[in-house]
MIMI-794819 format. One line per 5 residues: their letters; for each residue x, z, y of N, C-alpha, C, CB. Coordinates in steps of 0.1 Angstrom, whole numbers. Glycine has a CB too. Example, Ala and Ser with C-alpha at 12.3 -4.5 7.8 and 13.67 -1.06 7.14 Angstrom:
2
AS) 132,78,-57,123,78,-45,132,78,-33,113,90,-45; 128,71,-22,137,71,-11,129,79,0,141,57,-6;
END
This chain:
127
MTKKH) 8,0,-12,0,0,0,9,0,12,-10,12,0; 7,-9,21,15,-10,34,7,-4,45,19,-25,37; 15,2,54,9,8,66,8,-3,77,17,20,71; -2,-3,84,-4,-12,95,0,-5,107,-18,-18,96; 9,-11,115,13,-5,128,4,-12,138,28,-7,131;
SHNYN) -2,-4,146,-10,-9,156,-3,-8,170,-25,-3,157; 1,-19,175,8,-19,188,-1,-27,198,22,-25,187; -3,-21,209,-10,-28,219,0,-33,229,-21,-18,226; 3,-46,228,13,-52,236,8,-56,250,19,-65,230; -5,-55,251,-11,-59,264,-11,-47,274,-25,-63,263;
HRHNP) -9,-35,268,-9,-23,276,5,-22,283,-11,-10,267; 4,-21,297,17,-21,305,20,-6,307,15,-29,318; 32,-3,304,37,11,306,41,13,320,48,14,296; 37,23,327,41,26,340,53,35,339,29,33,348; 65,30,344,77,37,342,77,50,351,89,29,346;
FEHLD) 68,51,360,67,62,370,56,72,366,66,57,384; 50,70,355,38,79,352,42,94,350,31,74,340; 54,96,347,58,110,345,60,117,358,71,111,336; 61,110,369,63,116,382,50,120,388,70,105,392; 51,130,398,38,134,404,32,123,413,41,147,412;
EETQM) 20,125,416,13,115,424,19,112,438,-2,119,426; 24,123,444,30,121,457,42,112,456,34,135,463; 50,114,446,62,106,444,58,91,441,71,111,433; 48,90,432,43,76,429,39,69,442,32,76,419; 32,76,451,27,71,464,39,67,472,18,81,471;
KIQEL) 50,75,472,62,72,480,68,59,475,72,84,479; 68,58,461,74,46,455,66,33,460,75,47,440; 53,34,460,45,23,465,47,20,479,30,26,462; 48,31,487,51,29,501,65,22,503,51,43,509; 75,26,496,88,20,496,87,5,493,98,27,487;
QMLEQ) 80,2,482,79,-12,479,72,-20,490,71,-13,465; 62,-15,496,55,-22,507,64,-24,519,42,-15,511; 72,-13,522,81,-14,533,92,-24,531,88,0,536; 97,-25,518,107,-34,515,102,-49,516,112,-32,501; 89,-51,512,83,-64,513,82,-68,528,69,-65,507;
AFQQL) 77,-59,536,76,-61,551,89,-64,557,68,-49,558; 99,-56,552,113,-58,557,118,-72,554,122,-47,551; 116,-77,542,120,-90,539,113,-101,548,116,-93,524; 100,-99,550,93,-108,559,99,-108,573,78,-105,560; 103,-96,578,109,-94,591,123,-102,591,111,-79,594;
LMQKN) 130,-101,581,143,-108,580,141,-123,580,151,-103,568; 131,-127,573,128,-142,573,124,-147,587,117,-145,563; 117,-138,594,113,-142,608,125,-142,617,103,-131,613; 134,-132,615,146,-132,623,155,-144,620,154,-119,619; 155,-149,608,163,-160,604,157,-173,611,163,-162,589;
AFAIE) 144,-174,611,137,-185,617,140,-186,632,122,-184,615; 140,-174,639,144,-173,653,158,-177,655,141,-159,659; 167,-174,646,181,-177,648,183,-192,647,190,-171,637; 176,-199,638,176,-213,637,171,-220,649,168,-218,624; 159,-215,654,153,-220,666,162,-218,678,140,-213,669;
SNETD) 169,-207,679,178,-204,690,190,-214,690,184,-190,689; 195,-217,678,206,-226,676,202,-240,681,212,-227,662; 190,-244,676,185,-257,680,183,-258,695,171,-260,673; 178,-248,701,176,-247,716,189,-248,723,168,-235,720; 199,-241,718,213,-242,724,218,-257,724,223,-233,717;
LIIKE) 216,-263,712,220,-277,711,213,-286,721,218,-282,696; 200,-284,722,192,-293,731,197,-291,746,177,-289,731; 200,-278,750,205,-275,763,218,-282,765,206,-260,765; 227,-281,755,240,-287,757,239,-302,758,249,-283,744; 231,-308,750,229,-323,750,223,-328,764,221,-328,739;
VEKTN) 213,-320,768,206,-324,781,215,-323,792,193,-316,783; 223,-312,792,233,-310,803,243,-321,804,240,-296,801; 247,-327,793,257,-338,792,251,-351,798,262,-340,778; 238,-353,797,233,-366,801,230,-368,816,220,-368,793; 232,-380,820,228,-383,834,217,-393,835,241,-389,841;
SEVSK) 212,-397,823,201,-407,823,188,-399,821,203,-417,811; 177,-407,820,164,-402,819,162,-394,806,153,-413,820; 155,-384,806,153,-376,794,138,-376,790,157,-361,796; 136,-377,777,122,-376,771,121,-365,762,119,-390,764; 109,-360,761,106,-349,752,94,-352,743,104,-335,759;
IVGGQ) 95,-348,731,84,-350,721,74,-338,722,89,-352,707; 62,-341,724,52,-330,725,42,-331,713,44,-332,739; 41,-320,706,32,-319,695,36,-329,684,18,-322,699; 48,-334,683,52,-343,673,46,-357,674,49,-337,659; 38,-359,684,30,-371,686,34,-380,698,16,-368,686;
IIIRS) 36,-373,709,38,-380,722,51,-378,728,27,-376,732; 57,-389,733,70,-388,740,67,-389,755,80,-399,735; 72,-379,762,69,-378,777,83,-379,784,61,-366,781; 84,-387,794,96,-388,802,95,-375,811,97,-401,811; 107,-369,813,108,-357,821,121,-357,828,105,-345,813;
SKEEI) 122,-349,838,135,-348,845,144,-339,837,133,-342,860; 157,-341,839,167,-333,832,165,-318,836,182,-337,836; 162,-315,849,160,-302,854,148,-295,848,159,-302,869; 137,-303,846,125,-297,840,127,-293,826,113,-307,841; 134,-302,818,137,-299,804,146,-287,803,143,-312,797;
LKDMK) 156,-287,811,166,-275,811,158,-262,814,177,-277,821; 149,-263,824,142,-251,828,133,-246,816,133,-254,840; 126,-256,809,118,-253,798,126,-247,786,110,-265,793; 137,-253,784,146,-248,772,152,-235,775,157,-259,769; 156,-232,787,162,-219,791,151,-208,790,168,-220,805;
KKKEL) 139,-212,794,127,-202,793,125,-199,778,115,-208,800; 125,-210,770,123,-208,755,134,-200,749,123,-222,748; 146,-202,754,158,-194,749,156,-179,752,171,-199,755; 151,-176,764,149,-162,769,138,-156,760,144,-162,783; 128,-163,757,117,-158,749,122,-155,735,105,-168,748;
IETRT) 130,-164,729,136,-162,716,145,-150,716,144,-175,711; 153,-148,726,162,-136,727,154,-123,728,171,-138,739; 143,-124,735,134,-112,737,128,-108,723,123,-114,747; 123,-118,716,117,-116,703,128,-111,693,110,-129,698; 139,-117,694,150,-113,685,154,-98,687,162,-122,686;
KSIDE) 155,-94,700,158,-80,703,147,-71,697,159,-78,718; 135,-75,698,124,-67,692,125,-66,677,110,-73,696; 128,-77,671,130,-77,656,142,-68,652,132,-92,651; 153,-69,660,164,-60,657,160,-45,657,176,-63,667; 152,-42,667,147,-28,668,139,-24,656,139,-25,681;
QEKEF) 129,-33,652,121,-31,641,129,-30,628,111,-42,639; 140,-38,627,149,-38,616,155,-25,614,159,-49,617; 160,-19,625,166,-5,625,156,5,620,171,-1,638; 143,4,625,133,14,621,130,13,606,120,11,630; 128,0,602,126,-2,587,137,3,579,124,-17,585;
SNKIE) 149,0,583,161,5,575,161,20,574,174,0,582; 158,27,585,158,42,585,147,47,576,156,47,599; 135,41,578,123,46,570,126,44,555,110,38,574; 131,32,551,134,29,537,144,38,532,139,14,536; 155,41,539,165,50,535,160,64,533,177,50,545;
NIREE) 152,69,542,146,82,541,137,84,529,138,86,554; 128,74,527,119,74,515,127,73,502,109,63,516; 137,65,502,146,64,490,152,77,486,157,53,492; 157,84,496,163,97,494,153,107,489,169,102,507; 140,107,495,130,116,490,127,114,475,117,115,499;
IMKKI) 126,101,472,122,97,458,133,101,449,120,82,457; 146,99,452,157,102,444,158,117,441,170,97,450; 155,125,452,155,140,450,144,144,440,152,147,464; 132,137,440,122,141,431,125,137,417,108,133,435; 131,125,416,134,119,402,145,128,396,139,105,403;
QG) 155,131,404,167,139,399,164,154,397,179,137,408; 153,158,403,148,172,402,156,181,411,149,176,388;
END
């Protein structure tokens, strides 16, 4: 007579189930903070790319003495003065720098929160 082993492979084991509810909540909070932190870093990266492109445009427009055109909405090309384009690009650059500073501040806050929660969790886990 053979024994049948009943294994439920669909049941997912929670590796944190032995921890108290407060610690489990901290782990969930940490995971959400880390996801938001990743999104923030992606946003920061996008602004860095946009900033570099804007710098390039400013440099190229400053070099030219001829008529300048700009593409609006990916559809229309409009003739504009060199001064007007430079003014627009420098304004855009300022806005990007302001947003980047704000993201840098948020990044520091996230880093501190994440580190503090990690420490709390490790204390609980290590007892």
